Each structure stands twice: as C-alpha cells, then as structure tokens.
ZARO-948674 format. One record per residue (C-alpha): residue number from 1; chain; residue in one letter; x, y, z. Coordinates in pm, whole numbers. Layout:
    i  ch  aa       u       v       w
  NUM   A   a       X       Y       Z
...
//
This chain:
    i  ch  aa       u       v       w
    1   A   m  -13705    6307   14475
    2   A   s  -13680    6104   14805
    3   A   t  -13358    6122   15022
    4   A   q  -13273    5737   14921
    5   A   t  -13310    5821   14542
    6   A   a  -13069    6149   14625
    7   A   l  -12807    5943   14821
    8   A   e  -12781    5657   14543
    9   A   p  -12584    5878   14282
   10   A   l  -12367    5944   14541
   11   A   g  -12237    5605   14600
   12   A   f  -12497    5440   14899
   13   A   t  -12702    5109   14805
   14   A   a  -13057    5136   14841
   15   A   h  -13021    4962   15189
   16   A   e  -12790    5235   15286
   17   A   s  -13022    5502   15181
   18   A   a  -13310    5388   15331
   19   A   v  -13087    5303   15687
   20   A   f  -12952    5640   15684
   21   A   e  -13275    5846   15636
   22   A   a  -13438    5602   15902
   23   A   l  -13180    5728   16128
   24   A   v  -13191    6091   16071
   25   A   k  -13573    6116   16085
   26   A   n  -13596    5918   16410
   27   A   g  -13279    5999   16575
   28   A   p  -12997    5720   16722
   29   A   q  -13106    5373   16729
   30   A   t  -13000    5023   16776
   31   A   g  -12968    4780   16468
   32   A   y  -13273    4611   16601
   33   A   g  -13440    4962   16598
   34   A   v  -13372    5052   16259
   35   A   a  -13462    4682   16096
   36   A   k  -13804    4709   16280
   37   A   m  -13860    5063   16170
   38   A   l  -13797    4955   15805
   39   A   g  -13980    4648   15839
   40   A   r  -13692    4431   15725
   41   A   p  -13442    4161   15809
   42   A   a  -13174    4245   16071
   43   A   p  -12850    4087   15895
   44   A   p  -12884    4309   15592
   45   A   i  -12926    4642   15829
   46   A   y  -12646    4568   16035
   47   A   a  -12473    4495   15704
   48   A   a  -12576    4851   15563
   49   A   l  -12480    5003   15887
   50   A   d  -12131    4860   15896
   51   A   s  -12075    4983   15546
   52   A   l  -12212    5327   15644
   53   A   k  -11968    5353   15912
   54   A   r  -11714    5291   15638
   55   A   k  -11794    5585   15488
   56   A   g  -11824    5805   15765
   57   A   a  -12195    5827   15733
   58   A   v  -12304    5715   16067
   59   A   m  -12124    5662   16417
   60   A   a  -12150    5385   16667
   61   A   t  -12127    5350   17058
   62   A   a  -11922    5095   17211
   63   A   d  -12205    4949   17403
   64   A   d  -12347    4637   17331
   65   A   p  -12609    4636   17148
   66   A   r  -12428    4955   16993
   67   A   v  -12645    5255   16939
   68   A   w  -12611    5416   16593
   69   A   r  -12618    5797   16541
   70   A   p  -12620    5962   16164
   71   A   v  -12366    6237   16066
   72   A   e  -12533    6541   16025
   73   A   p  -12610    6617   15641
   74   A   d  -12416    6900   15600
   75   A   v  -12122    6741   15747
   76   A   l  -12187    6438   15514
   77   A   l  -12210    6612   15221
   78   A   q  -11926    6783   15283
   79   A   q  -11734    6494   15354
   80   A   l  -11831    6325   15025
   81   A   e  -11743    6653   14829
   82   A   e  -11344    6642   14949
   83   A   e  -11362    6254   14890
   84   A   f  -11466    6321   14521
   85   A   q  -11253    6610   14508
   86   A   l  -10941    6387   14598
   87   A   k  -11063    6106   14414
   88   A   r  -11094    6347   14083
   89   A   d  -10742    6477   14119
   90   A   r  -10586    6132   14148
   91   A   a  -10756    6008   13842
   92   A   e  -10671    6366   13681
   93   A   e  -10294    6264   13757
   94   A   l  -10315    5912   13637
   95   A   l  -10489    6023   13312
   96   A   s  -10243    6326   13250
   97   A   r   -9966    6025   13245
   98   A   l  -10156    5846   12930
   99   A   g  -10073    6188   12719
  100   A   p  -10379    6347   12520
  101   A   v  -10631    6175   12293
  102   A   e  -10497    6128   11973
  103   A   s  -10739    6313   11750
  104   A   d  -10921    6108   11453
  105   A   r  -11119    6149   11163
  106   A   e  -11429    5967   11262
  107   A   v  -11793    6115   11344
  108   A   y  -11917    5995   11691
  109   A   r  -12303    5999   11780
  110   A   l  -12420    6180   12069
  111   A   t  -12717    6069   12272
  112   A   s  -12811    6300   12549
  113   A   a  -12876    6673   12567
  114   A   e  -12585    6671   12827
  115   A   q  -12308    6545   12630
  116   A   v  -12396    6799   12354
  117   A   y  -12354    7092   12531
  118   A   s  -12073    6931   12751
  119   A   r  -11919    6911   12436
  120   A   v  -11968    7243   12308
  121   A   r  -11863    7396   12628
  122   A   e  -11543    7219   12610
  123   A   m  -11487    7333   12234
  124   A   l  -11537    7712   12350
  125   A   a  -11324    7680   12630
  126   A   g  -11066    7538   12430
  127   A   g  -11102    7764   12123
  128   A   t  -10802    7966   11978
  129   A   m  -10921    8182   11701
  130   A   s  -11283    8152   11635
  131   A   a  -11606    7986   11646
  132   A   l  -11939    7997   11434
  133   A   l  -12287    7879   11560
  134   A   d  -12604    7840   11411
  135   A   c  -12850    7851   11711
  136   A   f  -13212    7838   11775
  137   A   p  -13343    8014   12075
  138   A   p  -13342    7724   12342
  139   A   p  -12989    7601   12310
  140   A   l  -12839    7965   12269
  141   A   a  -13024    8059   12612
  142   A   v  -12849    7759   12738
  143   A   l  -12507    7852   12635
  144   A   r  -12509    8239   12645
  145   A   g  -12298    8257   12919
  146   A   e  -12021    8039   12796
  147   A   i  -12026    8212   12445
  148   A   e  -11984    8556   12620
  149   A   m  -11707    8418   12827
  150   A   a  -11506    8286   12493
  151   A   v  -11561    8608   12368
  152   A   e  -11386    8764   12709
  153   A   c  -11098    8506   12670
  154   A   g  -11021    8635   12274
  155   A   l  -11245    8424   12060
  156   A   q  -11405    8576   11760
  157   A   v  -11745    8406   11774
  158   A   g  -12040    8453   11485
  159   A   i  -12400    8353   11559
  160   A   i  -12660    8261   11293
  161   A   t  -12993    8316   11535
  162   A   y  -13378    8278   11479
  163   A   g  -13554    8475   11760
  164   A   g  -13732    8755   11735
  165   A   e  -13615    9132   11748
  166   A   d  -13593    9141   12121
  167   A   e  -13424    8796   12136
  168   A   e  -13141    8858   12421
  169   A   l  -12775    8781   12222
  170   A   p  -12442    8720   12366
  171   A   r  -12229    9022   12418
  172   A   g  -11938    9071   12163
  173   A   t  -12048    8817   11911
  174   A   l  -12117    8862   11562
  175   A   t  -12475    8774   11505
  176   A   a  -12709    8763   11190
  177   A   r  -13089    8681   11225
  178   A   a  -13176    8425   10946
  179   A   l  -13360    8536   10680
  180   A   d  -13699    8397   10692
  181   A   a  -13622    8310   11049
  182   A   g  -13969    8264   11169
  183   A   a  -14067    8026   10889
  184   A   i  -13747    7822   10950
  185   A   y  -13846    7809   11337
  186   A   g  -14192    7706   11288
  187   A   e  -14108    7434   11014
  188   A   v  -13810    7266   11173
  189   A   p  -13928    6975   11417
  190   A   g  -13705    7083   11717
  191   A   a  -13449    7344   11791
  192   A   v  -13111    7316   11606
  193   A   l  -12756    7371   11720
  194   A   q  -12448    7379   11501
  195   A   c  -12155    7478   11621
  196   A   s  -11810    7495   11460
  197   A   v  -11452    7612   11668
  198   A   d  -11133    7683   11505
  199   A   g  -11258    7459   11169
  200   A   f  -11106    7189   11410
  201   A   q  -11419    7056   11593
  202   A   y  -11834    7024   11499
  203   A   v  -12123    6943   11661
  204   A   a  -12448    6950   11512
  205   A   a  -12776    6863   11711
  206   A   l  -13138    6854   11665
  207   A   f  -13319    6891   11996
  208   A   d  -13687    6770   12065
  209   A   p  -13941    7004   12197
  210   A   q  -13890    6838   12529
  211   A   g  -13510    6931   12519
  212   A   g  -13413    6568   12454
  213   A   v  -13160    6507   12181
  214   A   r  -13337    6357   11860
  215   A   t  -13012    6338   11713
  216   A   a  -12666    6472   11741
  217   A   f  -12328    6423   11633
  218   A   w  -11943    6564   11716
  219   A   t  -11615    6477   11514
  220   A   a  -11281    6646   11507
  221   A   s  -11223    6563   11122
  222   A   p  -11036    6840   10988
  223   A   l  -11222    6782   10629
  224   A   v  -11580    6755   10808
  225   A   a  -11549    7056   11044
  226   A   g  -11370    7273   10789
  227   A   l  -11629    7212   10536
  228   A   a  -11906    7277   10821
  229   A   h  -11712    7587   10928
  230   A   n  -11690    7731   10579
  231   A   g  -12048    7659   10531
  232   A   l  -12166    7866   10866
  233   A   w  -11921    8151   10767
  234   A   t  -12101    8157   10420
  235   A   e  -12437    8187   10547
  236   A   l  -12341    8434   10814
  237   A   a  -12203    8626   10513
  238   A   y  -12505    8594   10278
  239   A   i  -12731    8708   10572
  240   A   r  -12537    9023   10648
  241   A   l  -12471    9099   10261
  242   A   s  -12820    9031   10199
  243   A   r  -12975    9304   10470
  244   A   l  -12682    9530   10338
  245   A   l  -12767    9516    9983
  246   A   a  -13144    9530   10053
  247   A   d  -13090    9920   10115
  248   A   v  -12860    9976    9812
  249   A   a  -12972    9738    9537
  250   A   p  -13279    9742    9334
  251   A   e  -13531    9506    9455
  252   A   d  -13606    9318    9166
  253   A   v  -13239    9266    9133
  254   A   l  -13186    9127    9482
  255   A   g  -13555    8945    9445
  256   A   k  -13358    8744    9113
  257   A   v  -13037    8648    9286
  258   A   q  -13287    8536    9568
  259   A   s  -13504    8313    9364
  260   A   e  -13221    8184    9172
  261   A   l  -13085    8031    9479
  262   A   e  -13377    7932    9627
  263   A   p  -13429    7559    9497
  264   A   l  -13068    7523    9652
  265   A   l  -13150    7604    9984
  266   A   w  -13173    7332   10268
  267   A   r  -13560    7377   10342
  268   A   a  -13629    7315    9949
  269   A   s  -13459    6974    9949
  270   A   p  -13583    6618   10007
  271   A   g  -13366    6558   10328
  272   A   f  -13569    6823   10499
  273   A   q  -13868    6722   10415
  274   A   r  -13723    6315   10521
  275   A   l  -13647    6546   10851
  276   A   r  -14008    6677   10909
  277   A   e  -14136    6303   10870
//
C-alpha cells in the first residue's frame, strides 16, 4: 500500500495525499517546487496545500513565495485520531437523543465478513443470559477472544465445533464436537457460522475459502431467532447425549436410532445438495 492509498481513507484527496507524500520525502518546498516534482499544474497543487493547511497537515512560512513544510507523520496521525474521537463523541451524543432503534421482525442480508463478525461481537457483548454457536474452525478462531470475554461477563455459552481433537476452544464454554465432524467439514463448501444470543438475535453465515461471505443474514425476530436457538440447543444436546449413550447403550440400539434419524439430517436434504452446487 502506498502513502497515498493509506491517507485517502483518512479524508485526504488524491491530490492532497500526493502533495503530502512529496513534502515528506523531499522536505520543505514552494508550491511551484511541489508542482514541478509531481509534474502537475500549479493551481491544483496550491489548492491542495491550502486544504492540507486547514487540516493541520502542513505549515507555511510568511514569505512570498511561501515555503511549505509537512507536519511530522506521527503528529498528524495523533491529530487525526483526536479529531475522529471528538467527531465520534459528538455523533454518539446526537444519536443517543434519537432513542434506541426499534427491534423488528425482518431478516437482513449481510454482505461482508466484517459485517458478520461485527454483528456477532455486538450480540455477544450485549447478551444477558446465553449464547449458542455452530462454528467451523476459521470463524471460531476469529471470535475466540470475544467468546471468552462474554463468558467472563457471565454469559452461558455452548458451541458445536468441527475441528480436530487438538482444536483450541474458548475457555469456560460448553462444547460438543459434531458427530461426523470431519465429513461435514469436508462436504460443506466453505466455513459455517451460526450464533444465537438470548434467543433474540441470530446470525448465520457461510464464508468462502478466502474468508469472504458467500451468504449471510441477521435477524432480531423473536420467532426466527428463537427457533434457531432451540435448534442449536437440540443439536448440542443430541451430540452430548449420543456420546454419553455410546458408553452405556447397546451398539445395535444406538445404531438403530441413528439410522432412523439419518434421512432427516440437513446433509441428506436436497437443500444441502443445492448449497454445494
């Protein structure tokens, strides 16, 4: 990433970024000198310098012609950080006057990994009682810290996992490695993440192998989130009870129950096959 592309997201135009970079690299210059170095017409360079001065990124002498000097990069970044914090505090104050956003019963599409993880982190941080997750290893690794923090804050957390026996799991959680975890992990075209918090908010996402989102959604519908929460709880309980019964129940009895349920599994459904296409 160049200096210019690093500065543009911080509110600098392409002209301003190029001028600031030229001054940092070459030291104090007149406006004409900067224009000559960049091979650009002088008027837009002078305009960029004036704008940079207003933003506190450069200083100028009182001479004619003026000599322009860049503010040290670490000083500039500190100024930008302080300005951002002031703007953020002001926005928070104004937005707080609007009151809380009314919850609704709609389902909303999420289009990026950042949106998915941000929403799940917010849900975990705001949880009051319980959270249930169905989580492939990549998203679990991303969220491990937030899950452990939620546990420390008193949230009861259960997780269905798919990694190997040596997978690092969040501390303080109730976990169950999915039955046939290896097969499921290999058959699903990407990484799955489900998260339900308090049976009130629910996120489901399928990430592609590069970590981008193939499909994802969020809802605060009590019905949808509640049904998802109950489904995750049921699967978590089924996995744990199956492993417990394997030690005490006759193998043929347990096998019969599992064979009866197998045609009803998601992996056996037409919907799962369509997902893989």
